[in-house]
N, C-alpha and C positions, 0 to 999 in steps of 0.2 A: 801926791794925794790921790786916792781913788775917787773919781768924779761921782760914780754911782753911790759910794758911801756918803759923800757930802750931800748928794741929793736926798738920801734917806734921812739924814740928820735934819735937813731943812723941812722935809715933809712932815715928820712926826709932830713937832710943836705947832705947825700951822693947821693940821687937819682937824684936831679937836675944836679949837676956837671957831673955825669956819662952820663946822657941822652944828655946834651949839648955837651959833648965830642963825643959821638956816632953820633949825628946829624951833627956835624962839619966834622967828618971823612967821613960820607956818602956823604955830599956835596962836599968835596975835591976829593973823588975818582970817583964820578959819574958826577960832575959838574951839578947836577940837584937840585936846591934849594927846589923844591917841595918835593923831597924824604927826604931831611933833615928835612923839616918842618913836614912831616908825622911821622918821627921817634920821633920828639919832641912832637907831638900831642898825641902819644901813652901814654904819662905820664898821660893825663887826663882820660884815660880809664884803666890805669894800676891797680888801686885798685879794679876795677870791675873784671878784669881778675884774680887777686889773690883771690878775694871772690868766683868767679866761681869755681876755682880749689879747694878751701877749702871746699865748700859745696859738691862738687862731691866726695871728698876724705872721708869726715867724716859722711855723711848722711847714717844712717842705711837702709833707703828705697832707693834702687838702682834707681827705676824709678823717684822718686822725685829728687834724686841727679843729674841724667842726665838732667832732665828738668830745674832745677834751674841753673845748670852749663851753659846750653845754654842761659837761660834768662839773666844772668849777663854778659855772653860773648857778647851777642847782645847789651846790654846796654853800655858796654864799647866801642864797635865798633861804635855805634851811636855817643857817646861823642867824640871819637877820630876823626871820620869823619867830624863832624860839626866844631870842633876846627881847623882841617886841612884846611877846606874850608875857614874859616875866616882868618887864618894866611897866607895862600898862596895868597889870594887876597891882603892883606896888603903888603906882600913881593914883589909881582910883581909891584904894583903901586909905591912902594917906591924905587925899583931898577931902574925903567925906567920912571921917571916922564916926561922927556923932549920928548921922543918918543911918549908917550901917549897923549901929549898936542899939537902935531903938526897936524893941520887939513889938510885934502886933500892928505896926504901921506901914503902909505901902511906901516904897521908895519914891522920892520925887523925881520928876523928869530930868532935873539937873544931874541926878546920879545915874539913872537908867540909860539915858541917851549916850553919854560918853562910854559906858560899859559896852553897849551894843555896837557902837562904832569901833571900839577897840577889838571886840571879838570878830566883827566882820572884816576889819582891816588885817588883823593877824591871820585869820582863817584864809583870806584871799591870798596872802603872801605864801602861806604854807601850801595851799592848793596849786599856786603857780610853780612853786618849787617842785611839787610832785609831778606836774605836767612836764616840766623841763627834765626831771629825772627819768620819767618814762620815755621822753623823746631821746634822751642820751642813750638809753638801752637800745632803742630802735636804730639809731645811727651806728652804735657799736656792732650790732648784729649785721647791719647792711654793709659796713665797710670792713668787717672782720677785724675790729680793733679791740685790744685788751686795755682796759682803762685803769689808770693809776691816779688816785686822788690823795694827796697829802699836802695840805695847805702851806704849812710853815716852810717845808723844804723847797717847794716851788717858788715861794716868795723870796727866799734867800737866793735861789738860782737866778731869778729875774732881777733882783737888786744888785747882786755882786758879780753876775756873769760867771758863776762857778757852778758847773753841773755836778760836781762831786757831792754837794750837799744832798742832792736827790738820790744818788746811788748808795749813800750810807744809811738810808732809812730802812728799818727792819720790815720784813714782809707783812707782819701782822698790823702794820699801821695804815694799810690801804683801806679807805672808807668807801670805795666805789660800790661794793656790794650793798652796803647799808643805804646808799643813795638810791640804787635801783629798787631795793625792797620797799623802802619807805615811800618812794615815789609811786610805785605800783599800788601800794595800799591807799595812799591819799587820793589816787585817781579812782581806784575800784570801790572804795567805801562810799563816796557820794553816789556812784552809779547804783550800787546795791541798795542803798538807803532810799533812792528815788523810786526804784521799782518795787520796793516793799509794799506800799499801799496798793499798787496794782495787783500784786500777787495775793494780798489779803482779800481784795474784792473778788477775784476769781475763786478763791477757796470758799468764801461766804456764799457765792452763787451756786457752786457745785454741790456743797454739802448742806446748804440751807441752814447755816448757823449764824450766830450774831457776829457783827463786824469785829468787835473786840477780841473774841475768841479766834476768829479767822486770822486776824493780824498776828496773834501769838503763834498759831499753828503754821503760818506761812514762813516763820523764821527757819523752820527745819528744811523746807525745800531750798531756801536760799543758801543755807550752810552746807548741805550735803548733796542734794540731788543736782543742783546747778553745777557745783564743782566737778561732780562725777561725769556729768554730761559734757562738760568742757575740758575734761582731763587731758586730751591730746594737745589742746591749745595751752593749758596750764603747764603741761610737761615741757613744751617747747619754750615757754617763757622762763621756767626754772632753769633749763639747760642753757638758755641764752644768758641768764644772769651769771651762772657759773663760768661760762666761756668768755664773757665780756669782762671779767674781773682779772686783772693782772696779778700774778703772784710775786712780781718784783718790778721795780722801775724799768729794768732792761726789757721786759716783755712789752711794755708800752712804747718806749723810745729806744728800740734796739739799735737803730742806726746812729743816734746821737751818743748812746752809751759806748758803742763799739769804736766810734771814731776818736772821741776825746772827752775827757772829764772837764775840760776848760772850754767855755763858750767863747771862741775866738772870733766867730763871725759877727760882724756888727749888727746884723739883722736879729741876732738873739739877745741883744741888749735893749732893755726898755725900762 
């Protein structure tokens, strides 16, 4: 019998009860349903976290190992954050249907506080995913690594010690470019939003107009003038995203793909 296959069969029935128990304990001790849902949503990114650690531990190329570790960590955080956003929305609506359906009355604190906590928690998770995605791009450019991200095939390779599952994945299945792009957006959007009031203040002082109109007019410099002024840097980032995205698994793990489709080295099993 394949020991790794037996381990997988044992892990699957045990993971959900344990996570449900931990989520319930978090909810009981904190009285924050959003935190309990966040713990539960980590299950949807857990396999990516395991794959990230596995690649970091076994890859003989240290630079590639660090880059792939960050890439799969970002992918897991994105998945966990999106699932947390979806589940918290359902949870809040289902817990307080009457309060949400009463028109003309302010929402009580028992409704507003969990919603705010859910939004802050989910937003923080997605922002962290964006930071890790941007850091992945930096490492890929630094170590000249082409990144390949496909969660299910790497999970099968990790569990069954069979690298052929990775090599059979179609080229269009790589989501590394999406991780880079969304990561840069999630990092750049808060920065642009934070400097928007400052830009509006300078516009109001220069043209001596009302603050509200100045805030509206300051959108155009942020959308057009700043990108044009920073075009060399943006061009380098765009080229970096293209160059850091692997067109096939072989481009990312050329040495492993060329040597053997079977992971015979014990260090590759985890």
